[in-house]
Structure formats: C-alpha cells, structure tokens
N, C-alpha and C positions, 0 to 999 in steps of 0.2 A: 527672621525674614517676613513673617505675617505682619507684624506691626509696621516694619518699614514700607512694605508694599501698600498697606492700606493708607498710610499717612501720604504716601506719593500719589495714590489715586485721588484722595480728597484735595490735594493742593492743585491737581490738574483738572478738577471738575468744574469747569467754567461754563459749559454749555449743558443744555438738557433736551431730551426729546419732549416736545410740548404734549402734555395730556397724561392721563393716568396710565395708559396702556399703549405700548408700541406693537402694532400689528395684530392685536387681538380684537376679534369681533364676537358678537353674541347671536346665536341663532335666533332668527325671526325678529328680535327685539333691538338688536344693534346697540347694545348698552354703551359699548366703548368705541364709537366712531372716531377716527383720527383724521387730521388734515392729509391731504394726498402727499404732502412733502415729508411726512413723518417716516423715518426709516424704521426697520423691524429688527429687533434683537433676537426674536424667535421666529420660526418658520411662518410664512404667511398662511393664515388658516384656510382650510377649504370652505367652499360655499356651504350655506345651510344645508343640513341633511346629507352631506358627503363627508369623506375623510381625506386626509392627506395621503399621498402616495405610500407613505411608510407605515400607516396605521391601518388596522383592520376596519371593515365596514362597521357602522353603528349597529348596536343590538337592535333588533326589531322582534315583534311578537305577533302571535296569531290572535290572541284574545283581546288585544288593544292596539291601537295605532300609535301609541307613545313609542318614542326611541330614545336611546341614550348611548354615549360612547362606551366602547369596550374599555374597561379599567383593569390593568394588570396589577397584581399584588405580590409582595415578598414579605416573608416574616421569618424571624430566627428565634423568637421566644414569645410567651404570652404578652398581649397588649393590654392597655386599660380597657375597661368595659365600655360598651356602647357602640353606636353606629357612626358612620362618617357622613358629614354634611357638607355639600360642595355646590358650586354653581358653574358646571362645565360650559365653556364657550365654544361657539362654532358648530354645535351639534344639536341634536333634537331636543334636549331637555336643559333648560337653563338652571333649574333647581333640582338637586339630586340627593337623596338619602341612600346610602348603599352599606352593605355589610362588609365584613373582613375578607370576603372573597372577591370583593368588587362588584357583587351582584346588586342590582338596584332593589330598593325597598319602596321608595316613593319618588315619583317623577312629577314635578309640577306640571299639571294637566292642560293648562290654558295656553301655554306658549309666552306667558308674561315675562318681561325682563326681570331677572332676579339677581341680587347680590347679597352677600352676608347672611346666607341661610345658616341658621343655628337654633339651638334650644336656650331659651332664657326662662326667667321666673316672672310671673305677673299675678299679683293678688294671691300669692302663695301656691300658685299652680305652675307646672311646667307648660310652656307654650312654645310654638314654633314661630320664629320671626324672620323677616327679610325685608329688604328694600325692594320696591318694584316701580318701575317707571320707564322713562326714555332717556337714552344716552345723548349728551350734548357735547361732543368733542372732548372727552376725558373726564367729564363729571356727569351728573344726571339731574333730572327733574322728576319727581315722583313722590311717593309716600312710604311710610313704614307700615308693614302688615303684621298683625298678630293673629295667629290661628290656635285653636285648642286641639286636643288630641284626636278629635274627629275631623280635623282639617277644615273646620268652620272658621270663617273670619269673625273674630270677636271685636277687633278694633283696627282702625286705620289711623295713623298719626301723620299730620301734616305740619309743616313748618308755618310759622306765623309771620306777621309783618310783611305780607305780600310777596314772600319768596318761596321757592319750591325746595323740598327736601332733597338733598343730594344723595348719591348712592354710596358714599364712603362710609357713613356711620349710622347705625341704628341700635344704640345701646339702651336697654331698660335699667333703671335704677331701683333700689328698694324703696324709694320714695314715691313710687307709682308714676314716675316721669320717664321720659325718653330724651336722649342726647342725639341731636341731629346737626348736620352741616348744610351749608347752602352756598351757591356760587352766583349771586346776583351781579349784574353788569353795571358798573358806574363809569362816569367820565372822570379822568384824572390826568395830570401832568406826568408823563412818562420820560421826560428829559433826563432824569437822574440815571436812567438805564440806556440812554441813547435813543429813546423813542420820542414820539410826537408830544408837544405840550398839550394838545387837545386830544389825548388818546383815550382808550377804553380799557378797563381791566376787570377781572373777576375779583370782587371784593369778598373774600371768603368769610363765611359767618359760622358762628356756633350758637345753637339755641338748646335750652332745656325746656321741654314742653310737658305740661300735665296731660297725661294720656286720656283721662276721662273727660276733661273740659276743653282741651286744646289751648289752654292759657299759656302764653309764653312767660316762663318764670325767670329766664336769663337770656340775654341776647348780647353778642359781642362781634364787633366787626373788625377784621384785620387792619383795614386802612386807618383806623382810629389809633392804633397802637404800634404797628410794625412798619418801619420805614422800608421803602422799595429797595434801596441799596442793600438789604440783607439777602436779597435773592441771588441765587446762582444762575438764573436764566436772564435772557435779554430779549427785547422784542424782535431784534434782528435775527434771532435764532430760527424763526419760522415765519415766512411771509404770510401764511394763512392764519397766524395768530399773533400779529404784530401790534395789535391794539389800534389800528387805524380806523376801524369801524366797529360798531357793536357786535357784528357777526364775526369779527376777527379779534375779539377781546383777548388781551394778554393775561397770562396767568403767573404772576410773580410768587404767589404763596403756595397754592395747591394743598389745602387742609385735607387730611385723610384719616385722622383719628382724634377722638375726644374721650378722656377717661376721668371719672369723678374722683376727688379726693375731699377729705374733710375740710381742707382749706381752699378748695377751688376746683380747677380742671387742669389736666394735662392736655395740651393741644399740640399735634404734630403737623408741621408744614414740610412737605416733601421738597419744595423748591428752595427752602432756606437752609436745609439740612439741620433743623432746630426743633427741640421740644421746648415748649413754653409752659411754665406754670402761670396760669391766670387766676387771680383771686375772684371772689364773688362780686367785687365792684368793677371788674373788668380790667384791672391794673396787671401788668406783667411783673410777677414777683421775680422770676429769673429765667434765664436762657441756658439751656444745655445743648451744646453743639452749634455749628454755624459760624458765622463770621464775628459774632459778639457774645460768644459763650461766657457765661459767669463762672464756669467750672474749668478746672485743669483736668483734661481728659488724656488718660494714658493711650499711647500709640495704638495698642491692640484693641482699644475700646472705641476708636474713632469710627463714625458711621456716616452714611450719606444716602439721600433719596429714600429715606426710611418710611416704613408703614406700621400700623398696628402697635402704637405706643401705649403701654399699660403700666399702672402702678401696681406693684406686688408688695407682699409683706416684707418686713425686715430691710427697708430701704432699697429694694430692688426695683429697677424699671426694666421691663422687657420690651423688645421691638423686633420687627423684621428688618434687618439691615440689607436692603437691596444692594447698596454699595457701589453700583455701576450704572452706567447709561451706555447707549449705543457709542461705539468708538472708543471706549476705554476697556481696560482689562480688570480682572478681579472676580471673585465669587461671592454669592450672597450667603447669608447665614442668619439664623436666629440668634439673638444677642441678649444676655442677661447682664445688665450693668449694676454694679455695686455703687450706689450714689450716696455720698455723705453730704448732705445739704448744709451742715455747719461748716465743715472745712472746705466745701465747694470743690470736691474731687469726685471723679468717676473712673472706675476701672471695670475691666471685663471679668465677671464672675463665672460665666459659662458660655461657650460658643457652641452652637448647634449647626454643623455643617456636614455635607455628605456628598461625595461623588462629583464635586464640581458643579452642582446645582446653581443656576444663575437665573434669577427672576428679576429682570430690569424694571418690573412694575408689579404692583399688588404684593400679597404675601402676608402672613400672620404667624404668631407664636401663641399656642394655647397651653396653659398649665393643666394637667390632668390629675384626677383624683388620686391615683396611685403613685404620685410623684414623677410620672413620665411628662414629656413634652411632645406636642404635635406642632410640626412646622409645615405650613402650606407655602409652596414656593412660587405662588402667583402665576406670572406669565410663563414659567416653567412648569408644565401641567402635572405636578406631582405633589405628594405630601408624605412626610417621614415622621414616624413616631421614635422618639429617643428615650432610652432609660434615664434615670436620675443622674448618672454619670456622663451623659452625653453619647452613649453607645446606641446606634440605630438598631431597632428591633422589628420595625415594620415599614413598609413603603408601598405606596399606590402611585402608579404612573399612568399616563394616558387620560387624565381628567380633562377630556376635551382638548382645546387649545389653550387652556389655562383656567384657573378659578381665582376669583378675588381673594377669598379666604377659604380655609378648609378647617373643619372642627370635628371632634369626636365627642359624643355625649350619649348617655342612656336615653331612650325614648321608647315609650309604649304608646301605641295608637290604635284606635278602632275607628276606621273611616266611616263617615255617614253614607258615602256612596256604597252601592252593593258590589260584590265581586263580579268579574267579567268572565264569560264562558264563550267558547266557539267550538265548532266541530268541522272537520275536514273528512269528506267521504273517501273511502279506500276504493280499491278495485273489486272487492268481493264483499264478504259479509261483515267486515269490520270497519270502524271509522275511528279517527283520532279525535279526542276531545282535549281542550286546553282551558286552563283556569288561571286567573290571577286576580289580585285584589290590591290595587295601588295604595300603598301607604300602611297596610296592615302589618303588625309586628308580632302577632301571637298565633298565626296559622301554623299548625304542625302537620296536617294532612287535609286531603280533599276527598269528599264523597260525591261521586257522580252517579246521578239517577237518570234513567232513560225509560221511555215508554211510548205506546201508541198514541196516547192523548196527553195533554197537559195535566190531566186529573188522574192519570193512571201510571204514575212514575214509580219505578222500583229501583233499589240500588243495584248499580251495575259493577262498580268497583270502588275501593278506597285505596288511595295511594298516598305515600309520603310527599310532603311538599319538597320540591327540589329547585329552589331558587325563585326569581320573580314569577316565572310562568311554569307551571307543572302540566305535563300531558300524560295521556293514558289511551290505550286501545280498548274499545268496547264494541259490542255487537251494534250493527246498524239498527237505528230506531228513528222514528219521525221527530221526536222531542227529547230535550235533555236539560238538566239542571245541575248546578253544583252547589255543594254546601261546604263551607269553611269550618274546620274542627280545630280546637285547641289541643294542647298535649294530653289532656284528660278525655278527650273525645267529646267535649261539650260543643254545641253548635254556636258558632260566632255570627254567621250570617249566611244567607241563601241568595243566590243570583236569580235573576229573572229566567223564566223558561224560554228556551230558544227552539225554533223549528230548525232542524238539521238539513 
C-alpha cells in the first residue's frame, strides 16, 4: 500500500505551492514571506511575540528580554549526545539551541533572520554557522555567518558574481570553502510552461566560495543546463508569481540543497522533484527522480518536493521527502536511498516516519554519531530522533511554527558576553534574584552575592543551575552580583553589579 500510494501521489503532483514555505513566517525578520494567494498546509502562524490558540505562551525571563517558544519533548531511551539546534519561526527567537528537556541554551540575541543553525568545522575547530538575511518570497538574500565558541563572528561569507546568498544552503567543506545557493532574476521565454515569452524567472545558482578570500571557485546556473519543462509548477499556479514582472518572478527550479562529492556536487531542485549530479565542469552527469530520471526507482523509493539531499557512505543518498503539497494526501518521511550508479537503480534502504508528520516544506535528515538519525519535519514544527533500525526514541514538538532544519550536535561554549542578573523586591525582608547566561554550556551552579555597596558584597546563596534561568530568594540588599560556577566550583564568569 505504501508504494502504490506514493507513486499515485507523484503522478498527480502537477501543481505546487509557490515558494519554500506555505504559511510560515519568521519573527521580526520575515524570512519566508509568501504571496497572499499561497494556501497553508499548516496552521497560520500567530503574529510575532504571540502564540497560536492551541500553544502555550512563549517562554519569557526576568534576567533577559529574550523569548522563545515552549518546546515539548518525549523520549523512550537514551539519545545521541549533544544539544538541539533549530530556527523556530513566528516566535521571539529565530535561532535556538536547546537541551533534551526543550530548555533554551542559546537564543540568537539580535532578532536577525536565521536559518540552518548548526555546528560545523572550520580550520579544525567547531564553529556555529547559519544563514542570516531577508526573505524574498520563498528564498532569501543575505550571508553565511560563522561564529566561534564565544559567539564572536569570525567570518561572513557572501555569494559572488553580484548575487546574494540564499537561505537554503550554507555548508562548509574540508577545503575551507562554503557551498551557497542564490536566486537571481533573469528574463526568459516561459511559453514552454504556458507563460509569457518575455517573462521573468529565478535562475537558481550554486556557488563554491573560498571563505578566507571570497573567491568564487565554482559557479553553476540552472538555466544553462535544466530545461523549463522539467518543472512540476507552472506560471499560472500563482498570479503573484507568474513571471509577468521581475517582482513576480516565476520559480521553476527552487534549489534547496547542495552537497559535495569527489566527482562534483549533488544538487536538489524541489520543483523538478530531481536530484542532479553536476560535475566540476558544470555538466549534468545524471538525474535521479523527476520527469527525466536516469534511474529506475522502486515504487516505495519515489520522492517529491524534497529537501536536504546528502551523499552518504556506501552508495546511500539521504533526503527529506516532503512528498506532498497543499491539496494532496500523503505523509512526509526521512528517506535513505540505496543508489547503484552503475546499474542506475534506486531503492528504499530505510524510511523514517512517525505519527503522520507532514512537512509540506523545509525539513532535513541528520546522521548522528551513535548510528541514530534525526529528522526535522520542517513546516510541521517537530523533530524526531530514530534508532538505527528506525524506531523513534526522542521527539521535540512545538518548535515555533516550523524550523527550516533541526540538528543535534555536541557543543561547548563560553560566551564573550557576561551573565545577566535581575532582582525583584518582595513584600518583606526577602527579594528574588535571577541569573542567566545566554549560550553558556558549562554552568553547574550560581553564586549570588549581595551587599550594602558594590565593593562590600558577600555570598548570599549558592544554588544549582535549573534551566536557562535560575532563581533564588535572598535577604534584601541594595546591590547584587552573580558568579557562574562549573561542576568543580571554578569561576567561569561574573555578572555586572546591579542596584536592586
């Protein structure tokens, strides 16, 4: 039944919601704005700083003005090591690191638009990376950001050739380069798809850029290699994106993932349902999926509207198979394909599905160090960790109104910024003090000191850290400070002194 239903869905997938996300917006930055005509497969998100009627209010704190959605978690057995990295939409924090209890560890503090927050390696060191910029109707214009373990920006990577880096991909390679995508607008004859002869489209591009110098080492344009009639979308699908003007540019390709191989790059086009192997000259070596597939694909391996295509060891290609659009049926899944490039065959090695999760856009599959897999469900605001056999062992739900991708990685950080402290006076001789340190990963306890003057502070209490913000009751005093301590009682950092 699975293979028949999936093949049926693919054969009927003739139309698409235009843009990367249906109905999802991002707090403050609006990374994924959509045309007004686009319908939503997920609930319409609440305005910035609010929650939907069925979700709890956002988490707020006393010691900082930062906010974040309430994330609920479930687990049945131990998970892989590390923290979770996400980009909640429609809530106070676009970039979020959280623990296995769903408690925040780091909240992007500036309100910048963030996608693809994750840990990567640069010059032999772990770094925090993400794309940041402005959404332009389903894609983005911005830069890739690289931060060290103190959350200091050590590099920003821009696309070259007078185009802007798109939000869909920012992958670092061992060569000291970054893979980027871009969506420049060009004029093109769209009559092959029923559009105007003098129309406009997004000419999806792939670039490999040297991080240190900004030199473009590889540049590839979809219009030079991929005919328009490979697309499953039409200009007539959406009047606000019909290609009639540059502001209404048509998106026949929708590039959303690039992954390096020794012989070139895997490139994913959502709107053609195809994975392309592009060699280093720019030639297309083969197509997997779509209308002109070079591979025989078993029914249960058929995919559509896919994201996050990655080359894995042993001839495996992983992807997030969104598999449906608005107006069709079906569920989404993480999918591991066994691909024989010699025989030109592809079969399903492992399917990662749970509870009817349906992400009509976004989504990813991560291979974890202990053999587990993490699936981010994209516009379905959840992430599930699966054991090696596909059994779910952990799940986080309520990740805002969706998250482009979700990852799990070990991460140790010592923020350059100092801890935050606040005090709230009580009705008698006690006051409540609060402490937090955005992004710190090694705090085990907090030492609060109080006193009559900033120079006469004495220890009032030491308390165990209890989540992002820790609170304690102390005797009323005019001044207070807090000290962050590690598991051995060593001082990590001290806040500024405040007047209470």
